[in-house]
Structures are given as structure tokens and as C-alpha cells.
C-alpha positions in Angstrom: -7.7 0.2 30.0 -6.2 -3.2 29.7 -4.2 -4.5 27.1 -7.0 -6.6 25.5 -9.5 -3.2 25.7 -6.6 -1.2 24.2 -6.1 -3.8 21.1 -9.8 -3.8 20.5 -10.0 -0.5 20.5 -6.6 -0.3 18.1 -8.5 -3.1 15.7 -11.9 -1.6 15.4 -9.6 1.7 14.3 -8.1 0.2 12.0 -10.6 -1.9 10.3 -12.9 1.2 9.7 -10.1 2.7 7.8 -9.6 -0.1 5.7 -13.7 -0.4 5.3 -12.7 3.5 3.7 -11.2 1.5 0.5 -12.6 1.2 -2.2 -12.3 -2.1 -4.2 -11.6 -2.9 -8.2 -11.2 -6.5 -9.1 -8.6 -6.9 -12.0 -7.4 -9.5 -14.0 -8.2 -13.4 -14.9 -6.9 -14.2 -11.4 -9.3 -11.8 -9.5 -6.5 -9.7 -7.8 -8.2 -7.1 -5.8 -7.1 -3.5 -5.6 -8.0 -1.5 -2.6 -7.3 1.7 -3.0 -8.7 5.7 -2.3 -10.7 7.0 -4.6 -9.7 8.5 -7.7 -6.1 7.2 -7.2 -4.3 5.5 -9.6 -2.6 3.6 -7.5 -3.5 0.8 -5.1 -2.8 1.0 -1.3 -3.4 -2.8 -1.2 -3.0 -5.3 -3.7 -4.8 -8.7 -2.8 -3.7 -11.9 -4.9 -6.6 -14.2 -4.1 -4.8 -17.5 -5.8 -1.4 -17.3 -3.8 -2.9 -15.5 -0.7 -0.2 -12.5 -0.7 -1.2 -9.1 0.3 1.1 -6.3 -0.8 0.8 -3.1 0.7 2.0 0.4 0.0 4.2 1.5 3.4 4.8 5.2 1.9 1.9 6.9 1.2 -1.9 7.4 2.6 -2.4 4.5 4.3 0.5 4.2 6.1 0.2 8.2 7.5 -3.2 7.1 8.7 -2.2 4.1 11.1 1.8 4.4 11.7 1.6 8.2 12.5 -2.0 8.6 13.8 -1.8 5.7 16.6 2.0 4.7 16.6 1.1 1.3 15.3 3.9 -0.8 14.8 4.4 -2.2 11.5 4.3 -6.2 12.3 1.0 -5.1 14.5 -0.3 -3.6 11.4 0.4 -6.5 9.1 -1.2 -9.1 11.4 -4.2 -6.6 11.7 -4.1 -6.4 7.8 -4.1 -9.9 7.7 -7.3 -10.7 9.6 -8.7 -8.2 8.1 -8.6 -9.6 4.3 -9.5 -13.0 6.1 -12.4 -11.7 7.7 -13.6 -9.4 4.8 -12.8 -11.5 1.5 -13.2 -14.9 3.0 -9.7 -16.1 1.9 -6.8 -17.8 3.6 -3.9 -14.6 4.0 -0.6 -16.8 3.7 1.8 -13.8 4.3 1.9 -9.6 3.6 4.6 -8.1 2.2 5.8 -3.9 2.6 5.9 -2.7 -1.2 9.3 -0.3 -0.5 11.0 -0.6 -4.0 10.2 0.9 -7.2 9.6 -2.2 -9.0 6.9 -3.5 -6.3 5.1 0.3 -6.3 4.2 -0.8 -10.1 2.3 -4.0 -8.9 0.2 -1.7 -7.1 -0.8 0.5 -10.2 -4.3 -0.5 -11.3 -4.6 -1.7 -14.7 -7.2 -0.9 -16.8 -10.0 -3.4 -17.7 
């Protein structure tokens, strides 16, 4: 299998997993919270206004990618950014890994 074929296979796997996430839109800036069903914390937060994408490295999302297919974090961030751009028709300026407690609080899905 060529490097391009391998990358294409990984990309399809990752995109399918992202597509499993539910989307909740909140607040006046139209931030998008991508999460698994019945979860009060998002796996991914998309700040549409600034083009920033935050992801939760420590929980369910990361296990699906980093452990299942041994995907490097930098490759994950590239795929995440491209998926967000393709899916939500927006420009991604930066992806951020949430590692601090204060960052994880941003991922709590607010009530309407």
C-alpha cells in the first residue's frame, strides 16, 4: 500500500468518527459543540467567529484515534482542521489541544 493510499484510508476512518458526533450550537457567536450523545462535555469546540478549534485530548475522542490507529497528534490536528473546513464551510486558523482544567471548562456545553 502506497503512502497516499494509507493516508486516504486513515482520512476516511477519521472523518467517519467525526461524523458520529452530534452538533449543538450555542451562544450569540454561534459556537459549535461536537459531542457524543448524552455527554455534557464536548469533544470538539468550534469557534466560528475566530476560526479556532479546541479538542479534548484526554477522553473518548482521543482514544478512538490515537490508540486505535496510532495517529500522531499533528496529523490528527491537520485532519480535524480539514474536516471542520469541509463540513462547516469555514476557515480554520488554529487547532488547540485542551490539556488544562480551565480549558476543559470551555468544553462544557452551556444550557440554552
